[in-house]
C-alpha positions in Angstrom: -42.9 -2.1 -1.6 -44.3 0.3 0.9 -41.8 2.0 3.3 -43.4 0.6 6.4 -43.4 -2.9 5.1 -39.8 -2.7 3.9 -38.8 -1.3 7.3 -40.4 -4.2 9.1 -38.7 -6.7 6.8 -35.4 -5.1 7.4 -36.0 -5.2 11.1 -36.8 -8.9 11.0 -33.6 -9.6 8.9 -31.4 -7.6 11.4 -32.9 -9.5 14.3 -32.3 -12.8 12.5 -28.7 -11.7 11.8 -28.2 -10.9 15.5 -29.6 -14.2 16.6 -27.6 -16.2 14.0 -24.3 -14.5 14.7 -24.9 -14.2 18.5 -24.3 -10.5 18.5 -26.3 -7.5 19.8 -29.1 -6.1 17.6 -27.1 -2.8 17.4 -24.0 -4.6 16.1 -26.2 -6.3 13.5 -27.6 -3.0 12.5 -24.2 -1.6 12.0 -23.2 -4.5 10.0 -26.3 -4.6 7.9 -25.9 -0.9 6.9 -22.4 -1.5 5.5 -23.4 -4.3 3.0 -24.5 -4.5 -0.6 -27.6 -6.4 0.6 -28.7 -3.2 2.3 -28.1 -1.3 -1.0 -30.2 -3.8 -2.9 -32.9 -3.8 -0.3 -33.1 -0.1 -0.6 -33.5 -0.3 -4.4 -36.9 -1.4 -5.5 -35.6 -2.3 -8.9 -33.5 -5.1 -7.5 -36.4 -7.2 -6.4 -34.4 -8.5 -3.3 -37.2 -7.1 -1.1 -39.6 -9.8 -2.6 -37.3 -12.8 -1.4 -37.8 -14.6 1.9 -36.2 -13.3 5.0 -34.1 -16.5 5.2 -32.9 -16.0 1.7 -31.9 -12.5 2.4 -30.2 -13.6 5.6 -28.2 -16.2 3.8 -27.1 -13.7 1.2 -26.1 -11.3 4.0 -24.1 -13.8 5.9 -22.3 -14.8 2.7 -21.4 -11.3 2.0 -20.1 -10.6 5.5 -17.9 -13.8 5.4 -16.4 -12.5 2.2 -15.2 -9.3 3.9 -11.5 -9.6 4.8 
């Protein structure tokens, strides 16, 4: 996936996270960069980039809820 396309996809997911959790986009960005979802999104071999934004958001929220 081209870098600019991936960047836009990640931006959409971060904004969806902010809206869903009712937090600022800056806080959502901070949370996003601490997750395995971010690591998988950065790895083209994972294939996560090809999933829908809603699927990735669900995966992201599930991961965040598991953090103690």
